C-alpha positions in Angstrom: -20.0 29.0 61.0 -23.5 29.4 60.5 -25.4 27.2 59.0 -25.8 29.0 55.5 -22.0 29.4 55.1 -21.5 25.7 55.9 -23.9 24.9 53.3 -22.2 27.5 50.7 -18.9 25.8 51.5 -20.4 22.5 50.8 -21.7 23.4 47.7 -18.6 25.5 46.9 -16.5 21.7 47.5 -19.2 19.9 45.5 -18.7 21.9 42.6 -15.0 21.9 42.8 -14.9 18.1 42.8 -17.7 18.3 40.1 -15.3 20.7 37.7 -12.3 18.4 38.6 -14.0 15.5 37.6 -15.3 16.9 34.1 -11.9 18.3 33.4 -10.2 14.7 34.3 -13.0 13.1 31.8 -12.2 15.6 29.2 -8.4 15.0 29.3 -8.6 11.3 29.2 -11.0 11.8 26.4 -8.5 13.9 24.6 -5.7 11.4 25.5 -7.7 8.6 24.2 -8.4 10.3 20.9 -4.6 11.5 20.7 -3.4 8.1 21.1 -5.9 6.4 18.7 -4.8 9.0 16.1 -1.1 8.0 16.5 -1.8 4.4 16.3 -3.9 4.9 12.8 -1.1 6.6 11.6 1.2 3.9 12.9 -1.0 1.1 10.9 -0.7 3.3 7.8 2.6 3.6 7.7 3.1 0.0 8.0 1.0 -0.6 5.3 2.6 2.0 3.1 6.3 0.2 4.3 7.5 3.3 6.0 8.9 1.2 9.1 10.7 3.8 11.1 7.6 6.4 10.7 5.2 3.4 12.1 7.7 2.9 15.2 7.3 7.0 15.8 3.7 7.0 15.8 3.1 3.6 17.6 5.3 4.2 20.3 3.9 8.0 20.7 0.8 6.3 21.2 2.0 3.6 23.7 3.2 6.7 25.7 0.0 8.4 26.3 -2.2 5.5 26.9 0.2 2.7 27.8 -0.5 -1.1 27.5 -3.0 -1.0 24.6 -3.2 -4.4 23.5 -3.7 -3.5 19.7 -1.0 -1.0 20.0 1.4 -3.4 21.6 0.4 -5.9 18.7 1.0 -3.4 16.0 4.7 -2.7 17.6 5.4 -6.5 17.6 4.4 -6.5 14.1 6.6 -3.9 13.2 9.7 -5.3 14.9 8.8 -8.4 13.0 8.9 -6.7 9.4 12.2 -5.3 10.6 13.5 -9.0 11.2 14.0 -8.8 15.2 11.8 -11.7 16.4 13.3 -11.0 19.8 11.5 -7.7 20.2 8.4 -9.2 18.4 8.2 -11.7 21.1 8.7 -9.2 23.9 5.6 -7.2 22.7 3.2 -9.8 21.5 3.8 -11.2 25.1 3.1 -7.9 26.9 0.1 -7.4 24.7 -1.1 -11.0 25.6 -0.4 -9.8 29.3 -2.9 -7.0 28.6 -5.8 -9.1 27.6 -5.0 -8.8 23.7 -7.6 -10.5 21.6 -7.9 -13.5 19.4 -5.7 -11.7 16.2 -2.8 -11.5 18.6 -2.8 -15.1 19.7 -2.7 -15.7 16.0 0.2 -13.6 15.2 2.3 -14.7 17.8 1.7 -18.3 16.7 2.7 -17.1 13.6 6.0 -15.6 14.7 6.4 -19.1 16.7 6.3 -20.7 13.5 9.0 -18.4 12.2 11.2 -19.2 15.2 10.7 -22.9 15.0 8.6 -23.3 18.2 6.0 -25.0 16.9 4.6 -26.7 19.9 4.0 -23.7 21.6 2.5 -22.0 18.2 -0.1 -24.4 18.2 -1.0 -23.4 21.8 -1.6 -20.1 20.9 -3.7 -21.1 17.8 -6.2 -22.8 19.9 -6.6 -19.8 22.1 -7.6 -17.9 19.2 -10.0 -20.6 18.3 -11.7 -20.4 21.4 -13.4 -17.1 20.5 -15.9 -18.2 17.6 -16.3 -14.0 16.7 -12.9 -13.7 15.0 -13.1 -13.3 11.8 -10.2 -15.0 10.2 -10.4 -18.4 12.1 -9.3 -19.6 8.1 -6.0 -18.2 8.9 -5.7 -19.7 11.8 -6.0 -23.0 10.1 -3.6 -22.3 7.5 -1.1 -21.4 10.2 -2.0 -24.7 11.9 -1.1 -26.5 9.1 2.6 -24.9 8.9 3.1 -25.9 12.6 2.3 -29.6 11.6 4.4 -29.5 8.6 7.1 -28.2 10.6 6.3 -31.3 13.3 6.3 -33.5 10.3 3.1 -34.7 10.8 1.4 -34.7 6.8 -1.6 -35.9 8.2 -2.7 -33.1 10.4 -1.2 -30.3 8.2 -3.6 -31.6 5.3 -6.5 -31.5 7.7 -5.8 -27.9 9.0 -5.2 -26.5 5.4 -8.7 -28.3 4.0 -10.3 -27.1 7.3 -9.4 -23.4 6.1 -10.5 -24.2 2.6 -13.9 -25.2 4.1 -14.2 -22.3 5.8 -12.9 -19.9 3.0 -13.9 -21.9 0.1 -12.7 -19.0 -2.3 -9.9 -18.4 -0.9 -6.7 -20.6 -3.1 -4.1 -20.3 -0.5 -4.9 -23.3 1.4 -4.4 -25.6 -1.5 -1.3 -23.5 -2.3 0.2 -24.6 1.0 -1.4 -28.0 0.8 0.7 -28.6 -2.5 3.7 -27.2 -1.1 3.5 -29.4 2.3 2.9 -32.8 -0.3 6.4 -31.5 -2.4 8.3 -31.4 0.8 6.8 -34.9 2.0 7.8 -36.0 -1.5 4.0 -36.6 -2.6 4.7 -34.9 -6.3 1.4 -36.6 -7.6 -0.8 -35.1 -5.1 1.0 -31.7 -5.5 0.6 -31.9 -9.5 -3.1 -32.6 -9.2 -3.7 -29.7 -6.8 -1.8 -27.1 -9.0 -3.6 -28.3 -11.9 -6.9 -27.9 -10.5 -6.2 -24.6 -9.1 -5.1 -23.4 -12.6 -8.1 -24.8 -14.7 -10.0 -22.8 -12.4 -8.0 -19.9 -11.9 -5.6 -19.9 -15.2 -3.5 -16.6 -13.7 -2.4 -17.7 -10.7 1.1 -17.1 -10.7 1.8 -18.8 -7.3 0.3 -21.8 -8.6 1.9 -21.9 -12.1 5.2 -21.3 -10.1 5.0 -24.3 -8.1 4.1 -26.5 -11.2 6.8 -24.9 -12.9 9.1 -25.6 -10.2 7.7 -29.1 -9.5 7.4 -30.7 -13.2 10.7 -28.7 -14.8 13.3 -31.2 -16.5 10.9 -34.2 -16.1 9.6 -34.6 -19.6 6.3 -32.7 -18.6 7.3 -29.3 -21.3 4.3 -29.4 -23.3 1.8 -29.6 -20.4 3.8 -26.6 -18.6 4.0 -25.2 -22.1 -0.2 -25.3 -22.2 -0.4 -23.6 -18.5 2.1 -20.9 -19.3 0.2 -19.8 -22.3 -2.9 -20.1 -20.5 -1.7 -17.8 -18.3 -0.1 -15.3 -20.9 -3.6 -15.1 -22.6 -5.2 -14.3 -19.3 -3.5 -12.4 -17.0 -3.8 -8.2 -17.7 -0.3 -8.0 -15.8 2.4 -6.9 -18.4 5.3 -7.5 -15.4 3.6 -11.4 -14.9 3.3 -11.6 -18.7 6.9 -11.1 -19.0 7.9 -13.7 -16.2 5.7 -16.2 -18.1 7.5 -15.6 -21.3 10.9 -15.9 -19.9 9.3 -19.3 -18.6 8.6 -20.2 -21.9 11.8 -19.1 -23.2 13.6 -21.1 -20.7 11.6 -24.4 -21.4 13.2 -24.1 -24.7 16.5 -24.0 -24.2 16.2 -27.3 -22.1 
């Protein structure tokens, strides 16, 4: 083979390799886009309550691009919504094995709380907190509070709920959780004080009012409850909530 033919052959091989490389890159990009599309469709289905559709889309995404931690996390959550904690546990672990981020550690810890595995839940929450960029750190501390309630440690539970409140001062959920913890540990005066503080700030907070009603009903506090229930009725624009509150007033009147 003369030199010119040799050079042309090498050039053809290089050109063919470049075409193959570009073709493979294009295939990979298309796969990424298709996997991302099915993942998003799966998330949308979860948010709309279409769980079978969510599974369909998320499993397609996982088939196109296997072992993507966000997809595995979403599949785990879908199984959790189905009430299948065993499969949820499996997919959270798989997501973690594939370098999932702090959100998955937090989600998995929440599942472990539901399963009564509070010590292991705390391990996952601590791992989630290692990333200071994670935006839902207040939620981690609420979940940690739930773990400590499960471990019968009121002191650490309250500390965790209050840390959540410090991070997210406009979020009332940590105070609601703290009030529920006080009730569980037979500290009703603290719980009442928290509920009343919340209702003075947010008269239309149904969860706080419901907690206060459950705490005080039948304990000669009807006048106080009527005051808060009426303020709720006057404040909330929601007709269903108003109906609920009017029923609670009627029940109080019945004794």
